[in-house]
VOPAGU-2260 file (C-alpha; in pm, 1 decimal, decimal comma):
REM VOPAGU-2260
SITE   aa  ch    i         X         Y         Z
SITE  MET   A    0     504,4    -170,1    -695,7
SITE  GLU   A    1     796,8      39,1    -811,8
SITE  LYS   A    2     706,3     332,5   -1032,0
SITE  SER   A    3     906,6     372,0   -1354,5
SITE  TYR   A    4     957,9     717,3   -1500,2
SITE  ASN   A    5    1013,0     845,9   -1849,8
SITE  LYS   A    6    1286,8    1108,1   -1877,4
SITE  LEU   A    7    1048,8    1407,1   -1862,1
SITE  GLU   A    8     870,6    1281,5   -1552,7
SITE  ASP   A    9    1205,9    1202,0   -1395,0
SITE  ALA   A   10    1316,0    1563,5   -1452,7
SITE  CYS   A   11     991,9    1690,6   -1297,1
SITE  GLN   A   12    1056,3    1486,3    -984,0
SITE  LEU   A   13    1363,5    1701,6    -923,7
SITE  ILE   A   14    1145,1    2013,6    -932,1
SITE  GLU   A   15     813,1    1930,3    -772,4
SITE  LYS   A   16     834,5    1595,2    -592,1
SITE  GLU   A   17     731,8    1748,6    -257,2
SITE  TRP   A   18     430,3    1923,5    -414,8
SITE  PHE   A   19     329,3    1612,2    -613,1
SITE  ASP   A   20     356,2    1379,0    -314,1
SITE  ARG   A   21     159,4    1618,8     -94,7
SITE  TYR   A   22    -132,5    1693,8    -325,3
SITE  PHE   A   23    -153,4    1386,1    -546,2
SITE  ILE   A   24     -21,0    1093,7    -340,3
SITE  ASN   A   25    -119,1    1205,3      10,8
SITE  TYR   A   26    -436,6    1403,4     -59,1
SITE  PHE   A   27    -604,3    1320,5    -390,6
SITE  CYS   A   28    -535,3     946,6    -388,8
SITE  LYS   A   29    -655,5     912,1     -29,4
SITE  ASP   A   30    -918,4    1181,9      28,3
SITE  GLY   A   31   -1027,1    1315,0    -310,7
SITE  ALA   A   32   -1350,0    1116,3    -325,9
SITE  ALA   A   33   -1573,2    1408,4    -422,9
SITE  TYR   A   34   -1353,5    1520,1    -710,5
SITE  LYS   A   35   -1305,6    1165,6    -836,2
SITE  HIS   A   36   -1677,9    1095,1    -827,5
SITE  TYR   A   37   -1768,8    1402,1   -1031,2
SITE  ILE   A   38   -1518,5    1355,5   -1310,9
SITE  ARG   A   39   -1568,1     978,8   -1333,1
SITE  VAL   A   40   -1946,9     973,2   -1370,8
SITE  LYS   A   41   -2031,7     868,9   -1725,7
SITE  ARG   A   42   -2278,5    1128,4   -1854,2
SITE  TYR   A   43   -2141,9    1265,6   -2184,0
SITE  LYS   A   44   -2193,8    1155,3   -2541,7
SITE  LEU   A   45   -1926,0    1200,9   -2803,6
SITE  THR   A   46   -2023,5    1428,7   -3089,7
SITE  ASP   A   47   -1710,9    1375,2   -3300,3
SITE  SER   A   48   -1802,6    1151,2   -3593,2
SITE  ASN   A   49   -1431,9    1082,1   -3653,8
SITE  VAL   A   50   -1414,0     879,3   -3332,0
SITE  SER   A   51   -1632,5     586,4   -3429,8
SITE  SER   A   52   -1683,4     259,4   -3244,9
SITE  ARG   A   53   -1439,3     101,1   -3488,8
SITE  VAL   A   54   -1172,4     360,4   -3406,6
SITE  LEU   A   55   -1232,1     322,9   -3031,7
SITE  ASN   A   56   -1208,2     -55,7   -3053,9
SITE  HIS   A   57    -882,8     -21,0   -3248,7
SITE  TRP   A   58    -737,2     207,0   -2981,3
SITE  VAL   A   59    -847,2     -37,2   -2712,0
SITE  ASN   A   60    -677,3    -325,6   -2894,2
SITE  LYS   A   61    -358,6    -118,1   -2921,3
SITE  GLY   A   62    -369,3     -46,1   -2546,7
SITE  ILE   A   63    -405,7     327,7   -2605,0
SITE  PHE   A   64    -751,9     362,5   -2451,7
SITE  HIS   A   65    -869,5     150,5   -2158,3
SITE  ASP   A   66   -1212,3      -8,6   -2187,8
SITE  ASP   A   67   -1382,2       4,7   -1847,0
SITE  ARG   A   68   -1733,9     -74,9   -1968,4
SITE  GLU   A   69   -1894,6    -343,6   -1754,4
SITE  ASP   A   70   -2076,6    -515,7   -2039,2
SITE  LYS   A   71   -1819,3    -431,2   -2312,0
SITE  LYS   A   72   -2109,6    -352,1   -2544,0
SITE  GLY   A   73   -2155,8     -27,6   -2734,0
SITE  TRP   A   74   -1982,1     306,1   -2681,9
SITE  LYS   A   75   -2258,8     530,9   -2548,0
SITE  ILE   A   76   -2153,0     757,8   -2264,0
SITE  PHE   A   77   -1820,2     875,2   -2126,5
SITE  SER   A   78   -1677,4    1049,1   -1821,6
SITE  ILE   A   79   -1500,5    1385,9   -1829,3
SITE  THR   A   80   -1167,6    1203,6   -1799,6
SITE  ASP   A   81   -1259,9     974,6   -2091,2
SITE  THR   A   82   -1346,6    1265,4   -2319,2
SITE  VAL   A   83   -1033,0    1459,7   -2226,4
SITE  LEU   A   84    -817,3    1155,1   -2291,6
SITE  LEU   A   85    -983,7    1091,6   -2627,4
SITE  THR   A   86    -926,0    1456,0   -2722,0
SITE  ILE   A   87    -557,7    1425,5   -2628,3
SITE  ILE   A   88    -523,1    1114,3   -2844,7
SITE  LYS   A   89    -690,0    1288,5   -3139,3
SITE  ARG   A   90    -465,6    1594,0   -3105,4
SITE  LEU   A   91    -151,1    1384,1   -3090,3
SITE  ARG   A   92    -264,2    1210,0   -3409,3
SITE  LEU   A   93    -314,2    1550,3   -3573,6
SITE  PHE   A   94      36,9    1648,6   -3464,6
SITE  GLY   A   95     165,7    1343,7   -3651,6
SITE  LEU   A   96     249,7    1102,6   -3370,0
SITE  ASP   A   97     209,8     736,6   -3460,1
SITE  LEU   A   98      17,3     497,0   -3236,0
SITE  ASP   A   99     333,4     354,7   -3077,8
SITE  ARG   A  100     441,1     696,3   -2949,7
SITE  ILE   A  101      85,3     780,1   -2845,2
SITE  LYS   A  102      81,1     455,3   -2646,7
SITE  LYS   A  103     389,5     578,3   -2458,2
SITE  VAL   A  104     190,9     889,0   -2364,1
SITE  THR   A  105    -115,1     698,0   -2245,6
SITE  ASP   A  106     104,1     443,1   -2064,6
SITE  TYR   A  107     238,7     736,3   -1862,3
SITE  LEU   A  108    -113,4     870,7   -1798,2
SITE  TYR   A  109    -223,6     525,2   -1678,9
SITE  SER   A  110      92,5     460,9   -1476,4
SITE  TYR   A  111     -51,1     555,9   -1135,5
SITE  ASN   A  112    -371,0     353,0   -1168,9
SITE  PHE   A  113    -231,4      92,8    -928,6
SITE  LEU   A  114    -298,0     344,3    -648,0
SITE  ASP   A  115    -675,0     333,6    -707,9
SITE  LYS   A  116    -843,2      18,0    -831,2
SITE  GLU   A  117   -1148,4     216,5    -949,3
SITE  ALA   A  118    -944,7     455,8   -1164,9
SITE  ASN   A  119    -937,7     439,8   -1541,9
SITE  CYS   A  120    -680,8     720,7   -1563,0
SITE  LEU   A  121    -594,6     841,6   -1211,3
SITE  LEU   A  122    -326,6    1093,7   -1308,2
SITE  LEU   A  123    -558,6    1265,0   -1553,6
SITE  ASP   A  124    -835,7    1261,8   -1289,5
SITE  PHE   A  125    -606,9    1461,9   -1061,6
SITE  TYR   A  126    -492,1    1721,0   -1312,8
SITE  ILE   A  127    -845,0    1775,0   -1448,0
SITE  SER   A  128    -959,0    1837,5   -1088,8
SITE  LEU   A  129    -672,5    2084,1   -1049,4
SITE  ALA   A  130    -745,1    2252,9   -1382,8
SITE  THR   A  131   -1112,3    2303,3   -1297,3
SITE  ASN   A  132   -1048,9    2427,8    -943,5
SITE  TYR   A  133   -1143,3    2796,0    -930,9
SITE  LEU   A  134    -849,6    2864,4    -696,2
SITE  ASN   A  135    -599,4    2748,0    -956,4
SITE  ILE   A  136    -524,4    3008,1   -1223,0
SITE  ASP   A  137    -214,9    2850,8   -1380,0
SITE  PRO   A  138    -226,9    2645,9   -1700,4
SITE  ILE   A  139    -194,0    2269,7   -1662,8
SITE  ASN   A  140      17,5    2134,2   -1947,5
SITE  LEU   A  141      65,2    1794,2   -2102,1
SITE  ILE   A  142     412,9    1799,8   -2254,9
SITE  VAL   A  143     499,4    1540,9   -2519,8
SITE  ASP   A  144     837,7    1520,6   -2694,1
SITE  VAL   A  145     914,5    1371,7   -3033,4
SITE  GLU   A  146     994,0    1031,5   -2881,5
SITE  GLY   A  147     659,5    1009,8   -2701,4
SITE  ASP   A  148     796,2    1079,7   -2353,1
SITE  SER   A  149     543,9    1291,9   -2166,5
SITE  VAL   A  150     453,4    1459,4   -1839,0
SITE  LEU   A  151     164,7    1659,8   -1691,1
SITE  VAL   A  152     283,0    1974,7   -1511,8
SITE  ARG   A  153     183,0    2318,1   -1392,7
SITE  GLN   A  154     304,2    2620,5   -1589,2
SITE  SER   A  155     564,3    2705,0   -1322,9
SITE  THR   A  156     721,7    2361,5   -1361,5
SITE  LEU   A  157     720,2    2389,9   -1740,2
SITE  ASN   A  158     907,7    2719,7   -1707,5
SITE  GLN   A  159    1174,0    2551,1   -1492,7
SITE  LEU   A  160    1208,2    2261,6   -1738,7
SITE  LEU   A  161    1274,1    2515,1   -2013,8
SITE  GLN   A  162    1537,3    2688,0   -1800,2
SITE  MET   A  163    1704,4    2352,0   -1733,0
SITE  GLY   A  164    1726,6    2285,8   -2107,3
SITE  VAL   A  165    1537,9    1957,7   -2073,1
SITE  LEU   A  166    1292,2    2037,2   -2354,0
SITE  MET   A  167    1388,1    2069,9   -2718,6
SITE  ASP   A  168    1121,5    1956,7   -2967,9
SITE  TYR   A  169     791,1    1913,9   -2788,6
SITE  ILE   A  170     412,0    1960,1   -2801,5
SITE  VAL   A  171     211,0    2131,4   -2526,9
SITE  ILE   A  172    -159,9    2068,1   -2467,6
SITE  ASP   A  173    -311,2    2303,2   -2208,8
SITE  LEU   A  174    -581,4    2118,0   -2012,3
SITE  LYS   A  175    -741,2    2434,5   -1875,0
SITE  ALA   A  176    -774,5    2583,3   -2224,0
SITE  LEU   A  177    -902,8    2252,3   -2357,8
SITE  LEU   A  178   -1171,0    2235,6   -2089,3
SITE  GLU   A  179   -1269,3    2602,9   -2110,8
SITE  LYS   A  180   -1294,0    2625,2   -2489,3
SITE  GLY   A  181   -1448,0    2283,6   -2525,5
SITE  ALA   A  182   -1315,0    1993,3   -2722,3
SITE  PRO   A  183   -1560,3    1831,7   -2762,8
SITE  ASN   A  184   -1864,3    2047,2   -2681,9
SITE  GLU   A  185   -2008,7    1826,1   -2410,0
SITE  TYR   A  186   -1773,6    1953,5   -2139,4
SITE  ARG   A  187   -1735,1    2311,1   -2262,7
SITE  ASN   A  188   -1868,8    2461,2   -1939,1
SITE  ILE   A  189   -1683,3    2239,8   -1692,6
SITE  SER   A  190   -1473,4    2535,5   -1574,2
SITE  LYS   A  191   -1800,7    2701,9   -1465,6
SITE  TYR   A  192   -1902,0    2403,6   -1256,8
SITE  VAL   A  193   -2061,3    2498,1    -923,5
SITE  PRO   A  194   -1888,7    2299,6    -646,1
SITE  SER   A  195   -2101,2    2054,9    -448,3
SITE  GLU   A  196   -2157,8    2093,5     -74,8
SITE  LEU   A  197   -1886,2    1835,4      -9,5
SITE  GLU   A  198   -1635,1    2009,2    -236,2
SITE  LYS   A  199   -1701,1    2343,9     -66,8
SITE  GLU   A  200   -1661,8    2179,7     272,8
SITE  ILE   A  201   -1329,8    2022,7     172,5
SITE  GLN   A  202   -1197,8    2347,6      27,9
SITE  ASP   A  203   -1298,7    2548,0     336,2
SITE  THR   A  204   -1150,2    2284,3     565,9
SITE  ILE   A  205    -808,8    2252,4     399,7
SITE  ASN   A  206    -773,8    2631,3     412,8
SITE  THR   A  207    -813,5    2623,9     792,5
SITE  SER   A  208    -480,5    2709,0     954,6
SITE  ASN   A  209    -537,6    2504,8    1273,0
SITE  LEU   A  210    -640,2    2183,1    1093,1
SITE  ILE   A  211    -464,9    1862,2    1197,6
SITE  SER   A  212    -656,0    1607,1     994,4
SITE  LEU   A  213    -959,5    1552,6     773,2
SITE  ASN   A  214   -1104,8    1206,3     718,4
SITE  ILE   A  215   -1392,1    1117,1     487,5
SITE  LYS   A  216   -1589,2     793,1     493,9
SITE  VAL   A  217   -1842,8     714,6     225,2
SITE  ASN   A  218   -2153,5     499,9     221,9
SITE  ASP   A  219   -2437,9     466,1     -26,2
SITE  LYS   A  220   -2624,6     777,9      88,5
SITE  GLU   A  221   -2381,1    1020,0     252,1
SITE  TYR   A  222   -2029,1    1132,9     332,8
SITE  HIS   A  223   -1904,9    1126,5     693,8
SITE  LEU   A  224   -1644,7    1393,7     765,6
SITE  SER   A  225   -1424,0    1393,9    1075,0
SITE  LYS   A  226   -1209,1    1701,4    1131,5
SITE  LYS   A  227    -952,4    1753,8    1399,7
SITE  ARG   A  228    -822,6    2100,8    1491,7
SITE  ILE   A  229    -571,4    2222,4    1747,2
SITE  LEU   A  230    -641,1    2548,6    1932,1
SITE  LYS   A  231    -390,1    2770,6    2113,6
SITE  ASP   A  232    -575,8    2776,7    2445,3
SITE  LYS   A  233    -877,9    2636,3    2628,3
SITE  LYS   A  234   -1083,7    2953,1    2589,0
SITE  SER   A  235   -1048,4    2945,3    2208,9
SITE  ALA   A  236   -1131,1    2574,0    2203,5
SITE  GLU   A  237   -1443,3    2620,4    2414,1
SITE  GLY   A  238   -1552,9    2914,4    2195,8
SITE  LEU   A  239   -1525,3    2700,5    1880,9
SITE  LEU   A  240   -1701,3    2412,2    2056,0
SITE  ASN   A  241   -2001,7    2636,0    2126,4
SITE  ILE   A  242   -2029,3    2731,3    1759,3
SITE  LEU   A  243   -2006,5    2382,3    1608,8
SITE  LYS   A  244   -2311,2    2157,8    1600,8
SITE  TYR   A  245   -2146,2    1817,6    1651,0
SITE  ALA   A  246   -1805,3    1837,7    1814,9
SITE  THR   A  247   -1606,6    1722,8    2117,5
SITE  TYR   A  248   -1321,9    1880,9    2313,0
SITE  GLU   A  249   -1011,5    1706,8    2441,9
SITE  GLU   A  250    -720,8    1850,9    2638,9
SITE  ILE   A  251    -395,9    1657,9    2608,1
SITE  LYS   A  252    -113,7    1720,5    2854,0
SITE  THR   A  253     236,4    1715,0    2707,3
SITE  GLY   A  254     475,8    1803,1    2984,4
SITE  GLU   A  255     407,5    2154,5    3108,4
SITE  LYS   A  256     200,0    2241,2    2802,8
SITE  SER   A  257    -148,7    2136,2    2696,4
SITE  LYS   A  258    -289,5    2070,5    2351,3
SITE  HIS   A  259    -649,6    2174,1    2298,8
SITE  ILE   A  260    -812,7    1950,1    2038,0
SITE  ILE   A  261   -1156,4    1995,1    1881,1
SITE  LYS   A  262   -1301,3    1699,5    1692,0
SITE  GLU   A  263   -1590,7    1787,1    1460,2
SITE  HIS   A  264   -1821,4    1536,9    1290,8
SITE  LYS   A  265   -2040,0    1619,0     994,2
SITE  LYS   A  266   -2265,2    1429,9     752,2
SITE  ILE   A  267   -2329,2    1544,6     396,3
SITE  LYS   A  268   -2585,8    1372,1     176,4
SITE  LYS   A  269   -2474,8    1262,8    -167,6
SITE  GLY   A  270   -2609,9    1485,2    -441,4
């Protein structure tokens, strides 16, 4: 499926395509199971009386909000991504955008859903995960222009768009600020979320300089992690092998040189 871009997203591809492909396409879409699970679990109730069932049904009929309820009955609980998206829609209405232009915004936010059949809003899943990551200190901005073209970007990319003269009349919604200050109240403390054992393991692993690969398989009860590292010599490999609980060592000859590979296996129970 060929991806179509609006003009703002097209401009961003000139700036950060390598970063986007690396972290969104190649990592989050393939291996971001822990992050996706947390932000997709439906556990929050809406407290805003202005977003009634009638309003939600109207937005669904307009194609602005996707209805992923299994029974299609009653609006009771929502995921973090759902509540963030609803807040974005409400803010765009307050800024004076009509439903047609808001639909252009949500069409963009939904545009990568084909990469994950379980996603309701995959792009927003990714940027919420980035915004709530304690290692990320930069704002994450949704930019919307007067025509309804939109893009989600880091602050550094927004700065470059401004230098390029791409942006004239536009709205900026900062996801980090929205999550930290709370709109609505039910996810006010998301930025203070304590990472799960799996999330800590992933973060520690991807920061390992000698990492070759990390694979995660999921079943009903646990996550199965397989890590592969390359060591500079046999002594270092054997030293790491003695520390790890479940690991194997393999020496691969490539001409006159050898590659020293450690394969580690780990199981983490679902919380």
